[in-house]
Residue, then its C-alpha position, 0 to 999 in steps of 0.5 A: m152280963v154276956i150279950l148273946l146273939k139274937t137267938k130263938v129257941i124252937v122246939l118242934e112238937p114237944e111231947n112232954a110239958g116237963n121238958v119244956g119247963a126244963i128248957a125254959r129254966v136253962m134258957k133263963n140260966f144262960a140269958l136266952e129269952e125267946l121260946v117257940l113251940v111248934n104244935p105241942k102234943f100236950e095242953d096242960m102247962l102245969e108240969a112245965e110251970v113246976r119244972t121251970m122254976h125262975g124261968i117262969d117269965v120265959l115260959k109266960n112269954m113263950k109263943i105257940v105256932n102251928n107249923f115249922e115254917e112259921s117258926i123260922s120265918d124271921v130268922d137268918f140262920i138255923v141250927g138243927t140238932t140231932a143224935k143221929t149222925g150221917m156217914n160220909y155219903n149222907v151230907l144232910r146229916t153232916t154235923i159239928t160239935p157244940d164247941l165248933l158251933v160257937e166258933r162258927l157263930a162268932n161273926v153272925n149278926g142276924k137272928v139265929a134259931l136253935l132247933f130241937g126235935r121231938e123227944s121220941m124221934g127228933l127232927t125229920n130229914e125234911e126239917l134238918a134240910k132247912a138247917d144251915i148247920i147241924v149240931t150233935i153232942p158226942a156221947s157214949s154208947y147211948s147217944t140220945l140225950n133228953v132234949s132239955h139236957a141237950a139244950a142245956i149243953i148247947f146253951y152253956e157252950i154259947y154262953k161260956r164262949q161269949a158268942y156275942k154280936k161284936k161292935g164293928a164286925p163285918r155284916s154276915s150274909s143274910k138268908l136271902e143272900k145265901e138263897k140267891a147264891l144257891e139259886y145261881f149255883s143251881l142254874i149253873l148246874k143246869d147250864i152244864k147239864y150236871s147229872s140229875f142223880k147228883y144234882r140235889i147232893a151238889e146243891r146241898v154240898f154248896h149250901n153246907v159250904i156257904s153256911r159253915a163258912f159264915i160268909s160276910g155280906r161283902e163276900i156273898y155279894t161278890l160270890i153272887g156276882v161271880l156266879r151270875r156272870i158264869h151263868s150268863f156266860l154259859s147261857s150265851k154259849s148254849t144259844 
């Protein structure tokens, strides 16, 4: 049996119980167990139970929470999904494909959230901004897949490549460590009086870089130290 990363599947405001059942079914196919729904828009679970087949245990152990922040409170790395990719200047919707996602996940030791949006509109920009990396599935002229179909493709890619927690692999940087690095980067932008118009874009680019690089615990520790010293040096020069 393939040993997968600690992975949580989160579905935001699902509108169709049948899709939830189908997601639970493919989770069972690919050795995923933890399913969380955020503010579902239906009450009757009968259709979900019919669609889930042998994944009924996934459905029975599913958690329902009221808000997005609660659903991601215990994860270290968030993978968002979207069918709407950005152009060169839309850094928020810079995406990778599922096969590249697997390569990026190879050295992650923390808990990963796979985040899926509403059937009607997907994830909002604000929700995608919480993601460390965003995945899209290449498709033809009609690029929007049913959420359960998209989930199946991503689960399969992770399972196929046996993205498991490798014994003896370097510890990956935690969510808190990456936030600390971003905090010092933001302070440095202020120290150098970086353009307020480009400030948020620069923050997001730095966030994207450290997320896609999958920096180890040792590397992020060194990076934080360097950024802290740069901030201290710049601060002393301005006084």
